[in-house]
Backbone as numpy.savetxt, mean C-alpha at the origin, in Angstrom:
# Nx Ny Nz CAx CAy CAz Cx Cy Cz
-17.25 -17.59 3.29 -17.26 -18.26 1.98 -16.05 -17.79 1.17
-15.30 -18.72 0.68 -14.11 -18.36 -0.08 -14.52 -17.86 -1.46
-13.67 -17.02 -2.02 -13.96 -16.44 -3.32 -12.91 -16.91 -4.31
-13.35 -17.37 -5.45 -12.44 -17.87 -6.48 -12.12 -16.75 -7.45
-10.83 -16.53 -7.67 -10.40 -15.49 -8.58 -9.80 -16.13 -9.84
-9.86 -15.40 -10.91 -9.09 -15.80 -12.08 -8.64 -14.53 -12.79
-7.55 -14.62 -13.48 -7.01 -13.42 -14.14 -7.21 -13.49 -15.64
-8.35 -14.09 -16.05 -8.63 -14.17 -17.49 -8.64 -12.79 -18.14
-9.23 -11.75 -17.49 -9.17 -10.41 -18.11 -7.74 -9.94 -18.36
-6.82 -10.28 -17.45 -5.42 -9.91 -17.64 -4.82 -10.70 -18.81
-5.11 -11.97 -18.88 -4.53 -12.81 -19.93 -5.07 -12.47 -21.31
-6.21 -11.78 -21.34 -6.76 -11.37 -22.63 -6.07 -10.12 -23.19
-5.25 -9.47 -22.35 -4.50 -8.31 -22.84 -3.40 -8.77 -23.78
-3.05 -7.96 -24.77 -1.97 -8.35 -25.69 -0.65 -8.49 -24.94
0.13 -9.50 -25.31 1.42 -9.74 -24.69 2.49 -8.97 -25.45
3.18 -8.07 -24.75 4.20 -7.21 -25.36 5.58 -7.77 -25.03
6.34 -8.09 -26.05 7.67 -8.65 -25.84 8.69 -7.54 -25.63
9.46 -7.65 -24.55 10.47 -6.66 -24.18 11.84 -7.33 -24.17
12.68 -7.04 -25.14 14.04 -7.60 -25.12 14.96 -6.75 -24.25
15.70 -7.41 -23.36 16.63 -6.69 -22.50 18.04 -7.25 -22.69
19.02 -6.36 -22.61 20.41 -6.78 -22.70 20.86 -7.38 -21.37
21.74 -8.38 -21.45 22.24 -8.99 -20.23 21.28 -10.00 -19.66
21.50 -10.36 -18.39 20.67 -11.36 -17.72 19.63 -10.66 -16.85
18.38 -11.09 -16.97 17.30 -10.48 -16.19 17.41 -10.93 -14.74
17.53 -9.96 -13.83 17.59 -10.22 -12.40 16.63 -9.27 -11.69
15.49 -9.78 -11.31 14.48 -8.94 -10.67 15.02 -8.30 -9.39
15.88 -9.03 -8.66 16.38 -8.52 -7.39 17.24 -7.26 -7.54
17.70 -6.99 -8.74 18.51 -5.78 -8.94 17.65 -4.52 -8.88
16.32 -4.68 -8.86 15.41 -3.54 -8.78 14.71 -3.45 -7.42
15.20 -4.21 -6.42 14.47 -4.30 -5.16 15.28 -3.87 -3.94
16.33 -3.09 -4.12 17.07 -2.60 -2.96 16.31 -1.46 -2.29
16.52 -1.27 -1.00 15.81 -0.22 -0.28 14.56 -0.74 0.40
13.91 0.12 1.19 12.74 -0.29 1.97 11.47 -0.37 1.14
11.35 0.46 0.12 10.15 0.43 -0.71 9.11 1.46 -0.28
7.99 1.44 -0.99 6.93 2.42 -0.79 5.58 1.75 -0.57
4.68 2.48 0.06 3.26 2.13 0.12 2.54 3.14 -0.77
1.88 2.66 -1.79 1.25 3.52 -2.78 -0.25 3.26 -2.80
-1.04 4.31 -2.65 -2.49 4.21 -2.82 -2.90 5.05 -4.02
-3.80 4.51 -4.82 -4.26 5.23 -5.99 -5.24 4.40 -6.79
-5.52 4.85 -8.00 -6.49 4.16 -8.85 -5.79 3.56 -10.06
-6.27 2.39 -10.47 -5.72 1.70 -11.63 -6.28 2.35 -12.89
-5.40 2.96 -13.69 -5.83 3.66 -14.90 -5.56 2.84 -16.16
-4.93 1.70 -16.00 -4.65 0.85 -17.16 -3.80 -0.34 -16.74
-3.76 -1.37 -17.59 -2.98 -2.58 -17.31 -2.30 -3.05 -18.60
-1.17 -3.69 -18.45 -0.43 -4.22 -19.59 0.17 -5.57 -19.22
0.56 -6.34 -20.25 1.27 -7.60 -20.05 2.58 -7.55 -20.83
3.67 -7.83 -20.13 4.99 -7.83 -20.75 5.62 -9.21 -20.63
6.34 -9.61 -21.67 7.20 -10.79 -21.61 8.63 -10.30 -21.73
9.35 -10.35 -20.61 10.73 -9.88 -20.59 11.65 -11.03 -21.03
12.41 -10.79 -22.09 13.34 -11.80 -22.60 14.75 -11.22 -22.56
15.65 -11.91 -21.82 17.02 -11.39 -21.73 17.91 -12.06 -22.78
19.18 -11.73 -22.76 20.10 -12.21 -23.79 20.34 -13.72 -23.72
19.97 -14.34 -22.61 20.09 -15.80 -22.50 18.79 -16.50 -22.91
17.87 -15.71 -23.47 16.55 -16.21 -23.94 15.70 -16.68 -22.77
16.03 -16.24 -21.56 15.18 -16.51 -20.39 14.01 -15.54 -20.44
12.78 -16.07 -20.33 11.58 -15.24 -20.48 10.76 -15.27 -19.20
10.32 -14.08 -18.75 9.47 -13.94 -17.56 8.28 -13.06 -17.93
7.08 -13.50 -17.56 5.86 -12.74 -17.86 5.49 -11.86 -16.67
5.14 -10.61 -16.97 4.73 -9.65 -15.95 3.41 -8.99 -16.32
2.64 -8.65 -15.28 1.49 -7.77 -15.44 1.89 -6.40 -14.90
1.52 -5.36 -15.61 1.80 -4.00 -15.17 0.50 -3.31 -14.81
0.49 -2.67 -13.65 -0.64 -1.84 -13.25 -0.19 -0.39 -13.32
-0.88 0.38 -14.16 -0.56 1.80 -14.31 -1.44 2.57 -13.33
-0.82 3.11 -12.28 -1.56 3.64 -11.15 -1.37 5.15 -11.03
-2.51 5.85 -10.91 -2.45 7.28 -10.61 -2.39 7.42 -9.10
-1.25 7.84 -8.61 -1.00 7.84 -7.17 -1.62 9.06 -6.50
-2.27 8.83 -5.35 -2.80 9.97 -4.59 -2.30 10.00 -3.16
-1.71 8.92 -2.67 -1.09 8.93 -1.35 0.06 7.94 -1.34
1.24 8.42 -0.96 2.43 7.57 -0.97 3.22 7.77 0.32
3.67 6.68 0.91 4.52 6.74 2.09 5.65 5.72 1.93
6.74 5.97 2.60 7.82 5.00 2.64 7.46 3.86 3.58
7.81 2.63 3.20 7.65 1.50 4.11 8.68 1.63 5.23
8.33 1.14 6.42 9.24 1.21 7.56 9.35 -0.17 8.21
10.54 -0.45 8.75 10.82 -1.74 9.37 11.55 -1.51 10.69
11.31 -2.41 11.65 12.04 -2.31 12.91 13.39 -3.01 12.78
14.13 -3.09 13.88 15.47 -3.64 13.84 15.49 -5.13 13.49
14.36 -5.81 13.71 14.30 -7.24 13.39 13.88 -7.49 11.95
13.55 -6.42 11.21 13.11 -6.57 9.83 11.62 -6.71 9.68
10.87 -6.59 10.80 9.41 -6.68 10.73 8.84 -5.33 10.31
7.88 -5.35 9.38 7.32 -4.09 8.90 6.44 -3.46 9.97
6.60 -2.16 10.15 5.80 -1.42 11.12 5.07 -0.29 10.40
4.13 0.32 11.10 3.32 1.37 10.48 4.17 2.59 10.16
3.99 3.12 8.97 4.69 4.33 8.57 4.15 5.53 9.34
4.93 6.60 9.39 4.50 7.84 10.01 3.68 8.60 8.99
2.35 8.47 9.07 1.48 9.07 8.07 1.31 10.58 8.25
1.72 11.11 9.39 1.57 12.54 9.63 2.73 13.02 10.48
3.08 14.30 10.34 4.17 14.86 11.14 3.71 15.24 12.54
2.39 15.19 12.80 1.85 15.52 14.12 0.90 14.43 14.58
0.62 14.42 15.89 -0.33 13.48 16.44 -1.12 14.17 17.55
-2.34 13.68 17.84 -3.16 14.23 18.91 -2.76 13.60 20.24
-2.58 14.45 21.25 -2.25 13.98 22.60 -3.31 14.49 23.55
-3.88 13.60 24.36 -4.93 13.98 25.29 -4.39 14.91 26.37
-5.12 16.00 26.64 -4.71 16.95 27.69 -5.79 17.11 28.75
-7.00 16.67 28.45 -8.11 16.87 29.38 -8.49 15.60 30.12
-9.33 15.75 31.11 -9.80 14.62 31.89 -10.72 13.75 31.04
-10.51 12.47 31.10 -11.32 11.52 30.32 -11.32 11.86 28.83
-10.14 12.20 28.31 -9.98 12.46 26.87 -10.91 13.57 26.36
-11.10 14.60 27.19 -12.02 15.66 26.80 -11.40 16.71 25.89
-10.07 16.80 25.84 -9.43 17.76 24.96 -8.07 17.23 24.52
-7.55 17.82 23.43 -6.32 17.33 22.84 -5.44 18.50 22.43
-4.16 18.20 22.23 -3.26 19.16 21.61 -2.47 18.42 20.53
-2.00 19.15 19.55 -1.17 18.56 18.50 0.28 18.58 18.95
0.93 17.45 18.75 2.32 17.30 19.19 3.15 16.75 18.05
4.39 17.21 17.94 5.26 16.72 16.87 5.46 15.22 17.00
5.31 14.52 15.91 5.45 13.07 15.87 6.75 12.66 15.17
7.43 13.61 14.60 8.62 13.28 13.82 8.36 13.54 12.35
9.37 13.41 11.56 9.24 13.68 10.14 8.31 12.68 9.47
7.36 13.19 8.69 6.43 12.30 8.01 7.12 11.48 6.93
6.61 10.28 6.69 7.15 9.42 5.64 6.44 9.62 4.32
5.58 10.61 4.26 4.79 10.84 3.05 5.64 11.45 1.94
5.38 11.01 0.71 6.06 11.54 -0.46 5.04 12.11 -1.43
5.47 13.06 -2.25 4.64 13.57 -3.33 4.73 12.58 -4.50
3.76 12.63 -5.43 3.86 11.75 -6.61 5.17 11.93 -7.37
5.65 13.16 -7.48 6.91 13.39 -8.20 8.08 12.74 -7.47
8.10 12.86 -6.13 9.16 12.23 -5.35 9.09 10.71 -5.48
7.87 10.18 -5.47 7.69 8.74 -5.58 8.15 8.22 -6.94
7.88 8.98 -8.00 8.30 8.58 -9.34 9.82 8.40 -9.41
10.55 9.28 -8.73 12.01 9.20 -8.74 12.50 7.92 -8.06
11.71 7.42 -7.10 12.05 6.19 -6.40 11.67 4.97 -7.24
10.51 5.02 -7.87 9.95 3.87 -8.57 10.61 3.62 -9.93
10.81 4.68 -10.69 11.24 4.51 -12.08 12.69 4.04 -12.20
12.89 3.05 -13.04 14.22 2.57 -13.43 14.32 2.74 -14.94
15.34 3.44 -15.39 15.41 3.90 -16.78 15.23 2.77 -17.78
15.87 1.60 -17.56 15.81 0.54 -18.55 14.45 -0.14 -18.61
13.61 0.05 -17.57 12.25 -0.49 -17.60 11.25 0.58 -18.04
11.47 1.80 -17.57 10.54 2.89 -17.89 10.51 3.17 -19.39
11.62 2.98 -20.08 11.66 3.24 -21.52 10.63 2.38 -22.26
10.29 1.22 -21.69 9.28 0.36 -22.30 7.88 0.64 -21.75
7.76 0.79 -20.41 6.43 0.92 -19.80 5.76 2.25 -20.11
6.54 3.32 -20.30 5.93 4.64 -20.49 5.14 4.73 -21.80
5.40 3.82 -22.74 4.67 3.81 -24.00 3.20 3.43 -23.79
2.92 2.74 -22.70 1.58 2.20 -22.48 0.89 2.79 -21.26
1.61 3.62 -20.49 1.04 4.20 -19.27 0.39 5.54 -19.56
-0.81 5.78 -19.02 -1.41 7.12 -19.12 -0.50 8.15 -18.46
-0.55 9.37 -18.92 0.31 10.44 -18.40 0.12 10.59 -16.90
1.23 10.69 -16.17 1.19 10.91 -14.74 1.01 9.66 -13.90
1.00 8.49 -14.54 0.80 7.25 -13.81 2.12 6.51 -13.59
2.21 5.81 -12.46 3.35 4.96 -12.17 3.05 3.55 -12.67
4.00 2.93 -13.33 3.83 1.56 -13.83 4.51 0.60 -12.87
3.72 -0.23 -12.23 4.23 -1.17 -11.23 4.09 -2.60 -11.75
5.14 -3.40 -11.56 5.27 -4.71 -12.17 5.05 -5.83 -11.16
4.34 -6.87 -11.58 4.16 -8.06 -10.75 4.16 -9.29 -11.65
4.77 -10.37 -11.19 4.81 -11.59 -11.99 3.40 -12.08 -12.28
3.20 -12.52 -13.51 1.86 -12.87 -13.96 1.23 -13.98 -13.13
2.04 -14.95 -12.67 1.45 -16.06 -11.92 0.85 -15.60 -10.59
1.32 -14.47 -10.06 0.78 -13.96 -8.81 -0.60 -13.32 -8.99
-0.95 -13.01 -10.23 -2.24 -12.38 -10.50 -3.40 -13.34 -10.28
-3.11 -14.64 -10.17 -4.16 -15.61 -9.89 -4.71 -15.44 -8.47
-4.02 -14.69 -7.62 -4.41 -14.53 -6.23 -5.42 -13.40 -6.02
-5.70 -12.62 -7.04 -6.60 -11.48 -6.87 -7.25 -11.12 -8.20
-8.22 -10.24 -8.14 -8.90 -9.76 -9.35 -9.02 -8.24 -9.25
-8.17 -7.54 -9.97 -8.16 -6.09 -9.96 -8.33 -5.58 -11.37
-9.23 -4.64 -11.56 -9.56 -4.14 -12.88 -9.33 -2.64 -12.97
-9.41 -2.11 -14.18 -9.28 -0.67 -14.38 -10.34 0.06 -13.55
-9.93 1.15 -12.92 -10.85 1.94 -12.11 -10.85 1.57 -10.65
-10.28 0.42 -10.29 -10.23 0.01 -8.89 -9.24 0.86 -8.10
-9.57 1.11 -6.85 -8.63 1.76 -5.94 -7.82 0.67 -5.25
-6.52 0.87 -5.17 -5.64 -0.17 -4.64 -4.60 0.41 -3.69
-4.08 -0.47 -2.87 -2.89 -0.15 -2.06 -1.80 -1.14 -2.46
-0.65 -0.60 -2.83 0.48 -1.41 -3.30 1.67 -1.20 -2.39
2.36 -2.27 -2.08 3.66 -2.18 -1.44 4.70 -2.62 -2.46
5.70 -1.77 -2.68 6.73 -2.15 -3.64 7.82 -2.95 -2.92
8.42 -3.85 -3.66 9.51 -4.66 -3.13 10.81 -3.89 -3.32
11.09 -2.98 -2.38 12.26 -2.12 -2.51 11.93 -0.85 -3.28
12.96 -0.06 -3.50 12.80 1.22 -4.20 12.86 0.98 -5.70
11.75 0.58 -6.26 11.65 0.29 -7.67 10.21 -0.04 -8.03
9.96 -0.55 -9.24 8.60 -0.78 -9.70 8.04 -2.17 -9.39
8.81 -3.04 -8.74 8.35 -4.41 -8.50 7.38 -4.45 -7.33
6.23 -5.07 -7.54 5.19 -5.14 -6.52 5.47 -6.25 -5.52
5.43 -5.91 -4.23 5.51 -6.91 -3.16 4.13 -7.44 -2.82
3.16 -6.54 -2.69 1.77 -6.95 -2.44 0.84 -5.89 -3.00
-0.36 -6.32 -3.37 -1.36 -5.38 -3.89 -2.72 -5.84 -3.39
-3.52 -4.91 -2.86 -4.87 -5.21 -2.40 -5.82 -4.16 -2.93
-7.05 -4.57 -3.15 -8.08 -3.63 -3.58 -8.64 -2.94 -2.34
-8.83 -1.63 -2.43 -9.39 -0.86 -1.32 -10.90 -0.78 -1.45
-11.58 -0.96 -0.34 -13.00 -0.70 -0.26 -13.14 0.77 0.07
-13.46 1.58 -0.94 -13.46 3.03 -0.78 -14.46 3.48 0.28
-15.61 2.80 0.39 -16.64 3.23 1.32 -16.22 3.05 2.76
-15.48 1.95 3.05 -15.11 1.69 4.44 -13.63 1.88 4.69
-12.86 2.24 3.63 -11.41 2.42 3.73 -10.73 1.15 4.22
-11.24 -0.02 3.83 -10.63 -1.27 4.23 -9.35 -1.49 3.44
-8.27 -1.85 4.15 -6.98 -2.03 3.51 -6.31 -3.29 4.04
-5.17 -3.64 3.43 -4.42 -4.81 3.89 -3.56 -4.49 5.09
-3.18 -5.55 5.83 -2.32 -5.39 6.99 -0.90 -5.03 6.55
-0.09 -4.49 7.48 1.28 -4.10 7.17 2.19 -5.29 6.98
1.75 -6.47 7.40 2.61 -7.64 7.29 2.69 -8.20 5.89
2.06 -7.54 4.93 2.21 -8.01 3.55 1.00 -7.75 2.69
-0.16 -7.50 3.30 -1.32 -7.11 2.53 -2.16 -8.27 2.01
-1.79 -9.53 2.32 -2.55 -10.65 1.79 -3.93 -10.74 2.42
-4.05 -10.28 3.70 -5.33 -10.32 4.37 -5.85 -8.91 4.52
-7.17 -8.79 4.68 -7.80 -7.48 4.74 -7.91 -7.04 6.19
-7.60 -5.76 6.45 -7.64 -5.23 7.81 -9.00 -4.67 8.16
-9.10 -4.17 9.39 -10.35 -3.58 9.85 -10.64 -2.29 9.10
-11.93 -1.99 8.93 -12.31 -0.71 8.34 -12.15 0.37 9.39
-12.12 1.64 8.93 -12.02 2.74 9.89 -13.21 2.76 10.82
-14.40 2.36 10.32 -15.59 2.29 11.18 -15.37 1.32 12.31
-14.82 0.12 11.99 -14.55 -0.88 13.03 -13.59 -0.32 14.07
-12.54 0.38 13.60 -11.55 0.92 14.52 -12.15 1.98 15.44
-13.03 2.82 14.88 -13.67 3.86 15.68 -14.56 3.24 16.75
-15.33 2.20 16.37 -16.19 1.54 17.33 -15.38 0.88 18.44
-14.24 0.28 18.08 -13.38 -0.32 19.09 -12.85 0.75 20.03
-12.50 1.93 19.46 -11.98 3.02 20.28 -13.05 3.52 21.25
-14.30 3.65 20.76 -15.40 4.09 21.62 -15.62 3.09 22.75
-15.59 1.80 22.41 -15.79 0.76 23.41 -14.70 0.82 24.46
-13.45 1.04 24.02 -12.32 1.12 24.94 -12.45 2.33 25.85
-12.90 3.47 25.28 -13.06 4.70 26.07 -14.12 4.51 27.13
-15.24 3.85 26.78 -16.31 3.60 27.74 -15.82 2.73 28.88
-15.03 1.72 28.54 -14.49 0.83 29.55 -13.55 1.59 30.48
-12.74 2.49 29.92 -11.83 3.29 30.74 -12.60 4.17 31.71
-13.70 4.76 31.26 -14.51 5.62 32.11 -15.09 4.85 33.27
-15.59 3.64 33.00 -16.17 2.81 34.05 -15.10 2.42 35.06
-13.89 2.11 34.54 -12.80 1.70 35.43 -12.40 2.84 36.35
-12.35 4.08 35.81 -11.96 5.22 36.63 -13.05 5.59 37.62
-14.29 5.25 37.29 -15.41 5.59 38.15 -15.49 4.66 39.35
-14.99 3.43 39.19 -15.02 2.46 40.26 -14.19 2.95 41.44
-14.72 2.79 42.65 -13.97 3.16 43.83 -14.12 4.61 44.22
-14.86 5.41 43.44 -15.09 6.81 43.73 -16.45 6.97 44.40
-16.51 7.74 45.48 -17.77 7.90 46.16 -18.80 8.57 45.29
-20.06 8.19 45.46 -21.12 8.69 44.60 -21.21 10.21 44.63
-21.06 10.82 45.87 -21.21 12.26 45.93 -20.10 13.01 45.23
-18.93 12.36 45.03 -17.86 13.01 44.28 -18.26 13.21 42.83
-18.98 12.21 42.25 -19.43 12.32 40.85 -20.62 13.26 40.74
-21.38 13.42 41.83 -22.57 14.25 41.77 -22.25 15.73 41.92
-21.04 16.05 42.39 -20.67 17.47 42.57 -20.62 18.20 41.26
C-alpha cells in the first residue's frame, strides 16, 4: 500500500529570508564525494535564499545531531559503493565457519562529528544557519520541493547523504531504529533490508553451504 506524504508541518515553519551577495549557485557547494551522516533531527528551519539578481530559492534545513559519519565512496565508473565502516573485518579460519580472526580491512572512512563539521560547514551559509541550530548540530539543506517525497519530524533518526563536501542533501531517509532499516547506497530513495533480514539470509546461506559440503561424503566419515 502506498503512503501519501505531505510537508505541511515544514511549510508551517516561519520562512526566514537570507540575502546573499552575487549569484546563488548550489553546485558551488557540492564538490567532493560527500558524507553519509546518521543522527537525530533536533530541529528544522525554512530559508528563502535571495541573491543579488533577486533569484529566490526555498530550502528546508534539518539540524542533525550526528552520531555516525562516513565518507561516501564511488568506484571508477562513478557508481556508489559501500563505505569502509570499520578498519578491520572478520575472516573465517575454522571448518564450516566455526572460528574467525580479525584482519586489517584498510583505513576506515569513519569521521568524528568535529571532522564532519569541517567538511559540511561553508562560512557564508553557516553564518545564517547557526542562529537557528541547536549547539553541536549540523545544518543540512534540501530544496523545499523535495520535502514532498518524505515526512521527517523532530526527534526522528535519519540517514543523510550529502551532495559533495558541503551542507546540501543528496538523499535523506528515516531510520527504523528497532530494525536498523536504512536506504540503499544507490541514493536512499528505497528502503533496504533490516539487519534481522540480513542475519536470517546469512543463516540460510550457511545451512545451504553445510549441506553442499556434506554431499558426497560417506556417512561413517561424518559419524567419526
